DSSP file (Angstrom, degrees, kcal/mol; ACC not computed):
  #  RESIDUE AA STRUCTURE BP1 BP2  ACC     N-H-->O    O-->H-N    N-H-->O    O-->H-N    TCO  KAPPA ALPHA  PHI   PSI    X-CA   Y-CA   Z-CA
    1    1 A X              0   0    0      0, 0.0   132,-2.2     0, 0.0     2,-0.4   0.000 360.0 360.0 360.0 144.8  156.6  152.2  111.6
    2    2 A X  E     -A  132   0A   0    130,-0.2    95,-2.3    93,-0.2     2,-0.4  -0.939 360.0-173.4-110.9 137.5  156.8  149.7  108.8
    3    3 A X  E     -Ab 131  97A   0    128,-2.5   128,-3.4    -2,-0.4     2,-0.5  -0.993   4.2-165.2-132.4 125.1  154.0  147.3  108.1
    4    4 A X  E     -Ab 130  98A   0     93,-2.8    95,-3.2    -2,-0.4     2,-0.6  -0.947   5.3-158.8-113.7 125.7  154.1  144.5  105.5
    5    5 A X  E     -Ab 129  99A   0    124,-2.8   124,-2.5    -2,-0.5     2,-0.6  -0.922  13.1-174.0-103.9 117.2  151.0  142.7  104.3
    6    6 A X  E     -Ab 128 100A   0     93,-3.3    95,-2.0    -2,-0.6   122,-0.2  -0.942  13.6-146.4-116.4 112.6  151.9  139.3  102.8
    7    7 A X  E     - b   0 101A   0    120,-2.3   119,-0.4    -2,-0.6    95,-0.2  -0.524  31.6-100.5 -75.4 142.3  149.2  137.3  101.2
    8    8 A X        -     0   0    0     93,-2.2   118,-1.4    -2,-0.2   119,-0.2  -0.194  42.1-106.6 -58.2 154.1  149.5  133.5  101.5
    9    9 A X        -     0   0    0     48,-0.4    20,-0.1   116,-0.2    -1,-0.1  -0.098  58.8 -51.1 -74.4 179.3  150.8  131.6   98.6
   10   10 A X        -     0   0    0    115,-0.1    16,-1.8    18,-0.1     2,-0.3  -0.268  64.9-166.7 -58.1 133.2  148.8  129.4   96.2
   11   11 A X  B     -F   25   0B   0     14,-0.3    14,-0.3    -3,-0.1     3,-0.1  -0.846  21.7-101.4-121.8 156.7  146.7  126.9   98.1
   12   12 A X        -     0   0    0     12,-3.0     2,-0.2    -2,-0.3    45,-0.1  -0.294  42.5-102.5 -65.9 157.4  144.7  123.8   97.3
   13   13 A X        -     0   0    0      1,-0.1     2,-0.2    10,-0.1    11,-0.2  -0.496  50.9 -88.4 -73.3 153.3  141.0  123.9   96.9
   14   14 A X        -     0   0    0     -2,-0.2    -1,-0.1     9,-0.1     2,-0.1  -0.473  46.8-143.1 -64.7 132.8  139.1  122.5  100.0
   15   15 A X    >   -     0   0    0      1,-0.2     3,-2.3    -2,-0.2     2,-0.1  -0.333  41.5 -58.8 -88.5 174.0  138.6  118.7   99.6
   16   16 A X  T 3  S+     0   0    0      1,-0.3    -1,-0.2    -2,-0.1     3,-0.1  -0.338 126.7   3.0 -56.1 127.3  135.6  116.8  100.7
   17   17 A X  T 3  S+     0   0    0      1,-0.2     2,-0.4    -3,-0.1    -1,-0.3   0.537 102.8 125.3  73.5   5.4  135.0  117.2  104.4
   18   18 A X    <   -     0   0    0     -3,-2.3    -1,-0.2     2,-0.0     2,-0.1  -0.826  55.4-133.8-100.9 134.2  138.0  119.6  104.7
   19   19 A X    >   -     0   0    0     -2,-0.4     3,-1.4     1,-0.1     4,-0.5  -0.429  23.4-112.0 -79.6 159.0  137.5  123.1  106.2
   20   20 A X  G >  S+     0   0    0      1,-0.3     3,-1.1     2,-0.2    -1,-0.1   0.850 118.1  61.0 -57.8 -32.8  138.8  126.2  104.7
   21   21 A X  G 3  S+     0   0    0      1,-0.2    35,-2.7    34,-0.1    -1,-0.3   0.748 100.5  54.9 -64.9 -24.8  141.2  126.5  107.6
   22   22 A X  G <  S+     0   0    0     -3,-1.4    -1,-0.2    33,-0.2    -2,-0.2   0.503  74.8 125.2 -88.9  -7.3  142.9  123.2  106.7
   23   23 A X    <   -     0   0    0     -3,-1.1    34,-0.9    -4,-0.5     2,-0.2  -0.325  47.2-155.0 -57.9 130.4  143.7  124.1  103.1
   24   24 A X        -     0   0    0    -11,-0.2   -12,-3.0    32,-0.1    33,-0.1  -0.576  22.7 -89.8-103.7 166.5  147.5  123.5  102.4
   25   25 A X  B     -F   11   0B   0    -14,-0.3   -14,-0.3    -2,-0.2    -1,-0.1  -0.460  38.1-124.8 -71.4 146.6  149.8  125.1   99.9
   26   26 A X     >  -     0   0    0    -16,-1.8     4,-2.2    -2,-0.1     5,-0.2  -0.320  35.2 -97.4 -76.4 173.2  150.2  123.5   96.5
   27   27 A X  H  > S+     0   0    0      2,-0.2     4,-1.8     1,-0.2     5,-0.1   0.919 130.6  49.5 -59.3 -43.2  153.7  122.6   95.3
   28   28 A X  H  > S+     0   0    0      1,-0.2     4,-2.7     2,-0.2    -1,-0.2   0.927 109.5  52.8 -59.8 -45.0  153.8  125.9   93.4
   29   29 A X  H  > S+     0   0    0      1,-0.2     4,-2.6     2,-0.2    -2,-0.2   0.862 105.0  53.6 -58.5 -38.5  152.6  127.7   96.6
   30   30 A X  H  X S+     0   0    0     -4,-2.2     4,-2.2     2,-0.2    -1,-0.2   0.908 110.4  47.5 -65.7 -40.5  155.4  126.2   98.6
   31   31 A X  H  X S+     0   0    0     -4,-1.8     4,-2.7     2,-0.2     5,-0.2   0.924 111.6  50.7 -64.9 -42.9  157.9  127.5   96.0
   32   32 A X  H  X S+     0   0    0     -4,-2.7     4,-2.8     1,-0.2     5,-0.3   0.925 109.7  50.6 -57.1 -45.4  156.3  130.9   96.0
   33   33 A X  H  X S+     0   0    0     -4,-2.6     4,-2.6     1,-0.2    -1,-0.2   0.910 112.1  47.0 -63.0 -42.4  156.5  131.0   99.8
   34   34 A X  H  X S+     0   0    0     -4,-2.2     4,-2.3     2,-0.2    -1,-0.2   0.933 114.0  46.7 -63.9 -47.6  160.2  130.1   99.8
   35   35 A X  H  X S+     0   0    0     -4,-2.7     4,-2.1     2,-0.2    -2,-0.2   0.954 118.4  40.1 -62.3 -50.2  161.1  132.7   97.2
   36   36 A X  H  X S+     0   0    0     -4,-2.8     4,-3.1    -5,-0.2     5,-0.2   0.901 113.9  55.2 -67.2 -39.4  159.1  135.5   98.7
   37   37 A X  H  X S+     0   0    0     -4,-2.6     4,-2.6    -5,-0.3    -1,-0.2   0.881 107.6  49.6 -60.3 -39.4  160.3  134.4  102.2
   38   38 A X  H  X S+     0   0    0     -4,-2.3     4,-1.8     2,-0.2    -1,-0.2   0.925 112.5  47.1 -64.8 -46.0  163.9  134.6  101.2
   39   39 A X  H  X S+     0   0    0     -4,-2.1     4,-0.9    -5,-0.2    -2,-0.2   0.945 114.0  46.7 -63.7 -45.5  163.5  138.0   99.7
   40   40 A X  H >X S+     0   0    0     -4,-3.1     4,-2.7     1,-0.2     3,-1.2   0.936 109.0  55.0 -58.0 -47.2  161.6  139.3  102.8
   41   41 A X  H 3< S+     0   0    0     -4,-2.6    -1,-0.2     1,-0.3    -2,-0.2   0.870 106.7  51.4 -56.8 -36.5  164.2  137.9  105.1
   42   42 A X  H 3< S+     0   0    0     -4,-1.8    -1,-0.3     1,-0.2    -2,-0.2   0.697 118.1  38.5 -73.1 -18.2  166.9  139.8  103.3
   43   43 A X  H << S+     0   0    0     -3,-1.2    -2,-0.2    -4,-0.9    -1,-0.2   0.712  96.9  89.2-104.0 -26.5  165.0  143.1  103.6
   44   44 A X  S  < S-     0   0    0     -4,-2.7     2,-0.1    -5,-0.2    54,-0.0  -0.417  78.2-113.1 -77.8 147.6  163.5  142.9  107.1
   45   45 A X    >   -     0   0    0      1,-0.1     3,-1.7    -2,-0.1    -1,-0.1  -0.418  30.5-111.6 -71.1 158.3  165.1  144.1  110.2
   46   46 A X  T 3  S+     0   0    0      1,-0.3    -1,-0.1    -2,-0.1    -2,-0.1   0.799 115.5  55.3 -60.6 -30.4  166.1  141.5  112.7
   47   47 A X  T 3  S+     0   0    0      2,-0.1    -1,-0.3     0, 0.0     2,-0.1   0.245  76.0 138.5 -92.0  16.5  163.6  142.7  115.2
   48   48 A X    <   -     0   0    0     -3,-1.7     2,-0.5    47,-0.1    49,-0.2  -0.357  49.1-137.8 -60.1 134.4  160.6  142.4  112.8
   49   49 A X  E     -c   97   0A   0     47,-2.8    49,-2.9    39,-0.1     2,-0.5  -0.849  17.1-156.1 -96.8 129.6  157.5  140.9  114.5
   50   50 A X  E     -c   98   0A   0     -2,-0.5    20,-2.6    18,-0.3     2,-0.4  -0.935  10.9-175.4-113.9 127.1  155.7  138.3  112.3
   51   51 A X  E     -cd  99  70A   0     47,-2.8    49,-2.8    -2,-0.5     2,-0.4  -0.970   5.5-171.5-123.4 133.4  152.0  137.6  112.8
   52   52 A X  E     -cd 100  71A   0     18,-2.7    20,-3.2    -2,-0.4    23,-0.2  -0.940  27.3-111.0-129.7 149.9  150.2  134.9  110.9
   53   53 A X        -     0   0    0     47,-1.8    20,-0.2    -2,-0.4    23,-0.1  -0.359  34.9-117.3 -63.7 152.3  146.6  133.7  110.5
   54   54 A X  S    S+     0   0    0     18,-0.3    -1,-0.1     4,-0.1     2,-0.1   0.513  79.5 115.9 -76.2  -1.7  145.9  130.3  112.1
   55   55 A X  S >> S-     0   0    0      1,-0.1     4,-2.0    20,-0.1     3,-0.8  -0.432  75.0-124.3 -68.1 141.9  145.0  128.9  108.7
   56   56 A X  H 3> S+     0   0    0    -35,-2.7     4,-2.7     1,-0.3     5,-0.3   0.896 108.9  55.6 -54.4 -44.9  147.4  126.1  107.5
   57   57 A X  H 3> S+     0   0    0    -34,-0.9     4,-1.4   -36,-0.3   -48,-0.4   0.824 109.2  46.4 -65.4 -28.3  148.2  127.9  104.2
   58   58 A X  H <> S+     0   0    0     -3,-0.8     4,-2.7     2,-0.2    -1,-0.2   0.852 111.3  51.1 -76.4 -35.0  149.3  131.0  106.0
   59   59 A X  H  X S+     0   0    0     -4,-2.0     4,-1.9     2,-0.2    -2,-0.2   0.910 111.4  47.8 -66.9 -41.0  151.4  129.1  108.5
   60   60 A X  H  X S+     0   0    0     -4,-2.7     4,-0.7    -5,-0.2    -1,-0.2   0.867 112.4  50.1 -69.0 -33.4  153.1  127.3  105.6
   61   61 A X  H >< S+     0   0    0     -4,-1.4     3,-1.2    -5,-0.3     4,-0.4   0.947 110.0  50.1 -66.7 -46.7  153.7  130.6  103.9
   62   62 A X  H >X>S+     0   0    0     -4,-2.7     3,-1.7     1,-0.3     4,-0.6   0.843 102.3  61.6 -61.7 -34.3  155.2  132.2  107.1
   63   63 A X  H ><5S+     0   0    0     -4,-1.9     3,-0.6     1,-0.3    -1,-0.3   0.787  90.1  69.2 -65.6 -24.3  157.5  129.2  107.4
   64   64 A X  T <<5S+     0   0    0     -3,-1.2    -1,-0.3    -4,-0.7    -2,-0.2   0.723  91.7  61.8 -61.5 -21.2  159.0  130.2  104.0
   65   65 A X  T <45S-     0   0    0     -3,-1.7    -1,-0.2    -4,-0.4    -2,-0.2   0.833  98.4-139.8 -73.2 -34.4  160.4  133.2  105.9
   66   66 A X  T <<5 +     0   0    0     -4,-0.6     2,-0.3    -3,-0.6    -3,-0.1   0.773  63.5 108.5  78.1  26.3  162.5  131.0  108.2
   67   67 A X  S   <S-     0   0    0     -5,-0.5    -1,-0.3     1,-0.0     2,-0.1  -0.852  78.1 -88.4-127.3 164.3  161.8  133.2  111.2
   68   68 A X        -     0   0    0     -2,-0.3   -18,-0.3    -3,-0.1     2,-0.3  -0.475  48.2-175.9 -70.0 146.1  159.7  132.8  114.3
   69   69 A X        -     0   0    0     -2,-0.1     2,-0.4   -20,-0.1   -18,-0.2  -0.950  20.9-131.5-138.8 161.0  156.1  133.9  114.0
   70   70 A X  E     -d   51   0A   0    -20,-2.6   -18,-2.7    -2,-0.3     2,-0.4  -0.943  20.4-128.5-114.2 134.7  153.1  134.2  116.2
   71   71 A X  E     -d   52   0A   0     -2,-0.4     2,-0.5   -20,-0.2   -18,-0.2  -0.692  25.6-167.4 -80.5 130.5  149.7  132.9  115.3
   72   72 A X    >   -     0   0    0    -20,-3.2     3,-1.9    -2,-0.4   -18,-0.3  -0.971  17.2-154.1-126.1 116.2  147.1  135.6  115.8
   73   73 A X  G >  S+     0   0    0     -2,-0.5     3,-1.4     1,-0.3    -1,-0.1   0.739  91.5  68.4 -62.9 -24.4  143.3  134.6  115.7
   74   74 A X  G 3  S+     0   0    0      1,-0.3    -1,-0.3     9,-0.1     6,-0.2   0.481  93.6  59.8 -74.5  -0.3  142.3  138.1  114.5
   75   75 A X  G <  S+     0   0    0     -3,-1.9    -1,-0.3   -23,-0.2   -22,-0.3   0.291  78.0 123.5-108.8   8.0  144.0  137.4  111.1
   76   76 A X  S X  S-     0   0    0     -3,-1.4     3,-1.7     1,-0.2    26,-0.1  -0.176  79.1 -67.5 -63.7 160.9  141.9  134.3  110.2
   77   77 A X  T 3  S+     0   0    0      1,-0.3    -1,-0.2    24,-0.1    27,-0.1  -0.223 126.0  26.1 -49.0 133.3  139.9  134.3  106.9
   78   78 A X  T 3  S+     0   0    0      1,-0.2    -1,-0.3    25,-0.1    -2,-0.1   0.500  87.1 156.7  90.2   3.2  137.1  136.8  107.0
   79   79 A X    <   -     0   0    0     -3,-1.7     2,-0.4    -4,-0.1    -1,-0.2  -0.176  48.8-107.6 -61.2 157.5  138.9  139.1  109.5
   80   80 A X     >  -     0   0    0     -6,-0.2     4,-1.4     1,-0.1     3,-0.5  -0.716  21.9-130.3 -84.4 136.0  137.9  142.7  109.6
   81   81 A X  H  > S+     0   0    0     -2,-0.4     4,-1.9     1,-0.2     5,-0.2   0.822 108.5  57.7 -59.5 -30.8  140.7  145.0  108.2
   82   82 A X  H  > S+     0   0    0      1,-0.2     4,-2.3     2,-0.2    -1,-0.2   0.903 104.2  51.7 -66.1 -38.3  140.6  147.2  111.3
   83   83 A X  H  > S+     0   0    0     -3,-0.5     4,-2.5     2,-0.2    -1,-0.2   0.841 106.1  55.0 -65.9 -32.4  141.3  144.1  113.4
   84   84 A X  H  X S+     0   0    0     -4,-1.4     4,-1.7     2,-0.2    -1,-0.2   0.931 109.8  46.0 -63.8 -44.9  144.4  143.4  111.2
   85   85 A X  H  <>S+     0   0    0     -4,-1.9     5,-2.7     1,-0.2     4,-0.4   0.890 112.3  51.2 -65.9 -39.2  145.7  146.9  111.9
   86   86 A X  H ><5S+     0   0    0     -4,-2.3     3,-1.4     1,-0.2    -2,-0.2   0.917 106.4  54.6 -64.8 -40.9  145.0  146.6  115.6
   87   87 A X  H 3<5S+     0   0    0     -4,-2.5    -1,-0.2     1,-0.3    -2,-0.2   0.872 110.2  46.7 -59.4 -37.0  146.9  143.2  115.7
   88   88 A X  T 3<5S-     0   0    0     -4,-1.7    -1,-0.3    -5,-0.2     5,-0.2   0.559 110.9-124.4 -78.8  -6.3  149.9  145.0  114.1
   89   89 A X  T X>5 -     0   0    0     -3,-1.4     4,-2.0    -4,-0.4     3,-1.0   0.878  43.3-141.1  62.3  36.9  149.6  147.9  116.6
   90   90 A X  T 34< -     0   0    0     -5,-2.7    -1,-0.2     1,-0.3    -2,-0.1  -0.576  67.9  -2.0 -76.2 133.8  149.4  150.2  113.7
   91   91 A X  T 34 S+     0   0    0     -2,-0.3    -1,-0.3    -3,-0.1    46,-0.1  -0.866 127.8  60.1-107.1  23.5  150.7  152.9  113.7
   92   92 A X  T <4  +     0   0    0     -3,-1.0    -2,-0.2    44,-0.1    -3,-0.1   0.615  69.6 117.2 -88.7 -12.3  152.1  152.8  117.3
   93   93 A X     <  -     0   0    0     -4,-2.0    -2,-0.1    -5,-0.2     4,-0.1  -0.262  54.8-150.3 -60.8 140.3  154.4  149.8  117.1
   94   94 A X  S    S+     0   0    0    -93,-0.1     2,-0.2     2,-0.1    -1,-0.1   0.781  77.6  53.6 -79.7 -28.3  158.1  150.5  117.6
   95   95 A X  S    S-     0   0    0      1,-0.1     2,-0.2   -94,-0.1   -93,-0.2  -0.560  96.9 -89.8-103.5 166.6  159.2  147.6  115.4
   96   96 A X        -     0   0    0     -2,-0.2   -47,-2.8   -95,-0.1     2,-0.4  -0.550  43.1-152.2 -71.1 142.1  158.4  146.5  111.8
   97   97 A X  E     -bc   3  49A   0    -95,-2.3   -93,-2.8   -49,-0.2     2,-0.5  -0.974   9.7-162.8-121.9 131.7  155.4  144.2  111.6
   98   98 A X  E     -bc   4  50A   0    -49,-2.9   -47,-2.8    -2,-0.4     2,-0.5  -0.965   7.5-163.2-110.4 121.1  154.8  141.5  109.0
   99   99 A X  E     -bc   5  51A   0    -95,-3.2   -93,-3.3    -2,-0.5     2,-0.6  -0.912   4.1-161.6-106.1 128.7  151.2  140.2  108.7
  100  100 A X  E     +bc   6  52A   0    -49,-2.8   -47,-1.8    -2,-0.5   -93,-0.2  -0.941  41.6 119.0-107.1 114.5  150.7  136.9  106.8
  101  101 A X  E     -b    7   0A   0    -95,-2.0   -93,-2.2    -2,-0.6     2,-0.3  -0.526  48.4 -73.5-150.8-146.2  147.0  136.7  105.9
  102  102 A X     >  -     0   0    0    -27,-0.2     4,-2.8   -95,-0.2     2,-0.3  -0.812  39.9 -77.4-133.0 159.8  144.2  136.5  103.3
  103  103 A X  T  4 S+     0   0    0     -2,-0.3   -25,-0.1     1,-0.2    19,-0.1  -0.757 103.3  24.8 -88.2 147.6  142.2  138.3  100.7
  104  104 A X  T  > S+     0   0    0     -2,-0.3     4,-2.4    17,-0.2    -1,-0.2  -0.999 121.5  57.3 -86.4  -5.7  140.0  140.2  100.7
  105  105 A X  H  > S+     0   0    0      1,-0.2     4,-2.5     2,-0.2    -2,-0.2   0.869 105.4  48.9 -56.5 -44.0  141.1  141.4  104.2
  106  106 A X  H  X S+     0   0    0     -4,-2.8     4,-2.4     1,-0.2    -1,-0.2   0.904 112.7  48.6 -66.1 -40.2  144.6  142.4  103.3
  107  107 A X  H  > S+     0   0    0      2,-0.2     4,-2.3     1,-0.2    14,-0.3   0.874 111.5  50.2 -65.7 -36.7  143.5  144.4  100.3
  108  108 A X  H  X S+     0   0    0     -4,-2.4     4,-2.1     2,-0.2    -2,-0.2   0.891 110.6  49.1 -66.3 -39.8  140.9  146.1  102.4
  109  109 A X  H  X S+     0   0    0     -4,-2.5     4,-2.5    -5,-0.2    -2,-0.2   0.903 110.7  51.2 -68.0 -38.5  143.5  146.9  105.0
  110  110 A X  H  X S+     0   0    0     -4,-2.4     4,-2.6     1,-0.2     5,-0.2   0.942 111.0  48.3 -60.5 -47.7  145.8  148.3  102.2
  111  111 A X  H  X>S+     0   0    0     -4,-2.3     4,-2.5     1,-0.2     6,-0.7   0.892 111.6  49.6 -59.6 -42.3  142.9  150.5  100.9
  112  112 A X  H  X5S+     0   0    0     -4,-2.1     4,-1.4     3,-0.2    -1,-0.2   0.890 111.9  48.5 -66.1 -41.3  142.2  151.8  104.5
  113  113 A X  H  <5S+     0   0    0     -4,-2.5    -2,-0.2     1,-0.2    -1,-0.2   0.944 118.8  37.8 -63.4 -48.0  145.9  152.6  105.1
  114  114 A X  H  <5S+     0   0    0     -4,-2.6    -2,-0.2    -5,-0.2    -1,-0.2   0.819 133.9  18.8 -78.9 -30.8  146.3  154.5  101.8
  115  115 A X  H  <5S-     0   0    0     -4,-2.5    -3,-0.2     2,-0.3    -2,-0.2   0.638  88.3-127.1-115.8 -19.3  143.0  156.3  101.5
  116  116 A X  S  <<S+     0   0    0     -4,-1.4     2,-0.3    -5,-0.6    -4,-0.2   0.506  81.3  95.2  81.8   4.2  141.5  156.3  104.9
  117  117 A X  S    S-     0   0    0     -6,-0.7    -1,-0.3     1,-0.0    -2,-0.3  -0.843  86.3 -89.5-128.0 159.2  138.4  154.7  103.3
  118  118 A X        +     0   0    0     -2,-0.3     2,-0.3    -3,-0.1    -9,-0.1  -0.435  56.1 158.5 -64.9 141.6  136.9  151.3  102.8
  119  119 A X        -     0   0    0    -11,-0.2     2,-0.6    -2,-0.1    -8,-0.2  -0.986  44.5-126.0-160.0 160.9  138.0  149.7   99.5
  120  120 A X        +     0   0    0     -2,-0.3     2,-0.3    -9,-0.1   -12,-0.1  -0.766  38.9 170.1-113.8  82.8  138.4  146.4   97.7
  121  121 A X        -     0   0    0     -2,-0.6     2,-0.6   -14,-0.3   -17,-0.2  -0.676  29.5-126.7 -94.1 149.6  142.0  146.2   96.6
  122  122 A X        -     0   0    0     -2,-0.3     2,-0.5   -15,-0.1    -2,-0.0  -0.864  19.6-172.0-102.1 121.5  143.5  143.1   95.2
  123  123 A X        -     0   0    0     -2,-0.6   -16,-0.1     4,-0.0     3,-0.1  -0.963  27.6-127.7-107.3 122.6  146.7  141.6   96.6
  124  124 A X    >   -     0   0    0     -2,-0.5     3,-1.8     1,-0.1  -117,-0.3  -0.236  36.3 -81.1 -69.4 158.8  148.0  138.7   94.5
  125  125 A X  T 3  S+     0   0    0      1,-0.3    25,-0.3  -119,-0.1  -116,-0.2  -0.342 115.8   7.8 -59.2 136.6  148.8  135.4   96.0
  126  126 A X  T 3  S+     0   0    0   -118,-1.4    -1,-0.3  -119,-0.4     2,-0.2   0.517 100.7 131.4  69.9   8.2  152.4  135.3   97.6
  127  127 A X    <   -     0   0    0     -3,-1.8  -120,-2.3  -119,-0.2     2,-0.4  -0.587  44.4-150.8 -91.4 153.6  152.7  139.1   97.1
  128  128 A X  E     -AE   6 148A   0     20,-2.8    20,-2.6  -122,-0.2     2,-0.5  -0.984   4.5-160.1-127.2 134.5  153.8  141.5   99.8
  129  129 A X  E     -AE   5 147A   0   -124,-2.5  -124,-2.8    -2,-0.4     2,-0.6  -0.969  12.2-156.5-112.7 125.0  152.9  145.2  100.2
  130  130 A X  E     -AE   4 146A   0     16,-3.2    15,-2.1    -2,-0.5    16,-1.4  -0.907   9.9-173.1-111.9 115.4  155.3  147.2  102.3
  131  131 A X  E     -AE   3 144A   0   -128,-3.4  -128,-2.5    -2,-0.6     2,-0.4  -0.822   0.7-170.8-107.2 146.3  153.9  150.4  103.9
  132  132 A X  E     -AE   2 143A   0     11,-2.6    11,-2.7    -2,-0.3     2,-0.5  -1.000  11.6-159.4-138.1 137.8  156.1  152.9  105.9
  133  133 A X  E     - E   0 142A   0   -132,-2.2     9,-0.2    -2,-0.4     3,-0.1  -0.966   3.8-163.7-118.5 114.2  155.0  155.9  108.0
  134  134 A X  S    S+     0   0    0      7,-1.9     2,-0.5    -2,-0.5    -1,-0.1   0.902  79.7  35.0 -65.9 -43.3  157.9  158.4  108.4
  135  135 A X  S >  S-     0   0    0      3,-0.4     3,-2.2  -134,-0.1     6,-0.3  -0.949  90.4-120.8-117.6 117.9  156.3  160.3  111.4
  136  136 A X  T 3  S+     0   0    0     -2,-0.5   -44,-0.1     1,-0.3     3,-0.1  -0.245  98.7  14.8 -54.1 136.9  154.3  158.3  114.0
  137  137 A X  T 3  S+     0   0    0    -46,-0.1     2,-0.8     1,-0.1    -1,-0.3   0.374  99.8 107.8  82.8  -7.8  150.8  159.7  114.2
  138  138 A X    X   -     0   0    0     -3,-2.2     3,-2.3     1,-0.1    -3,-0.4  -0.811  45.3-174.2-107.0  93.4  151.0  161.6  110.9
  139  139 A X  G >  S+     0   0    0     -2,-0.8     3,-1.2     1,-0.3    -1,-0.1   0.721  82.3  67.2 -62.7 -18.4  148.9  159.8  108.2
  140  140 A X  G 3  S+     0   0    0      1,-0.2    -1,-0.3    -3,-0.1    -2,-0.0   0.653  93.9  59.9 -72.7 -14.5  150.3  162.3  105.6
  141  141 A X  G <  S+     0   0    0     -3,-2.3    -7,-1.9    -6,-0.3     2,-0.3   0.353  81.0 112.1 -94.8   5.8  153.7  160.7  106.1
  142  142 A X  E <   +E  133   0A   0     -3,-1.2     2,-0.3    -9,-0.2    -9,-0.2  -0.590  40.5 167.2 -79.5 137.3  152.5  157.3  105.0
  143  143 A X  E     -E  132   0A   0    -11,-2.7   -11,-2.6    -2,-0.3     2,-0.8  -0.985  42.7-110.0-146.6 159.0  153.8  155.8  101.7
  144  144 A X  E     -E  131   0A   0     -2,-0.3   -13,-0.2   -13,-0.2     3,-0.1  -0.805  32.7-175.9 -89.1 109.5  153.9  152.6   99.9
  145  145 A X  E     -     0   0A   0    -15,-2.1     2,-0.3    -2,-0.8   -14,-0.2   0.858  59.9 -10.3 -77.9 -38.8  157.5  151.6  100.0
  146  146 A X  E     -E  130   0A   0    -16,-1.4   -16,-3.2     2,-0.0     2,-0.4  -0.986  43.3-160.0-162.2 149.9  157.4  148.4   97.9
  147  147 A X  E     +E  129   0A   0     -2,-0.3     2,-0.4   -18,-0.2   -18,-0.2  -0.989  25.9 177.7-129.0 124.1  155.1  145.9   96.2
  148  148 A X  E     -E  128   0A   0    -20,-2.6   -20,-2.8    -2,-0.4     2,-0.3  -0.990  15.7-161.1-136.1 133.7  156.7  142.6   95.4
  149  149 A X    >>  -     0   0    0     -2,-0.4     3,-2.4   -22,-0.2     4,-0.6  -0.798  31.7-119.6-105.6 151.1  155.4  139.4   93.9
  150  150 A X  G >4 S+     0   0    0    -25,-0.3     3,-0.8    -2,-0.3    -1,-0.1   0.818 114.3  61.8 -60.0 -27.1  157.1  136.1   94.2
  151  151 A X  G 34 S+     0   0    0      1,-0.2    -1,-0.3     3,-0.0   -24,-0.0   0.594 101.0  53.7 -73.2 -10.0  157.4  136.0   90.4
  152  152 A X  G <4 S+     0   0    0     -3,-2.4     2,-0.4     2,-0.1    -1,-0.2   0.550  82.3 107.1 -99.8  -8.7  159.6  139.1   90.5
  153  153 A X    <<  -     0   0    0     -3,-0.8     2,-0.5    -4,-0.6  -117,-0.1  -0.562  62.9-144.6 -74.5 124.7  162.1  137.7   93.0
  154  154 A X              0   0    0     -2,-0.4    -2,-0.1     1,-0.1    -1,-0.0  -0.755 360.0 360.0 -89.7 132.5  165.4  137.0   91.4
  155  155 A X              0   0    0     -2,-0.5    -1,-0.1  -116,-0.0    -2,-0.0   0.497 360.0 360.0 -67.9 360.0  167.2  133.9   92.8
């Protein structure tokens, strides 16, 4: 199974009376989402399942991919990393899964995947970490296939 963790692109600070869930992408964030979305779209299989947090900034980031996605409440800000992996059906899913979410949860999920332990890893805004497990159910066959930032994508 392949699992891609994609952190949302740069977002505005919350304005007066605005909730964290309502924060939108900045103009820079919109460009980041489009660039990374185009790269991901060129790499992902057609049957990839895309799951996004219900926050506005993650939905806008997911739209940069140009594919259908499903909003998943277990991916909201502050989610537990174990719930993120459950939402992806890790490691049992038959298809590739792309999660569009938030820090620190995505970094925590990455640490859990790679080490089996809790950790606070940093995933930069608009970056994607691609994990692959060669043999289902064999944690020793897990490897980090790619890490890509939107600033590394060549047009």
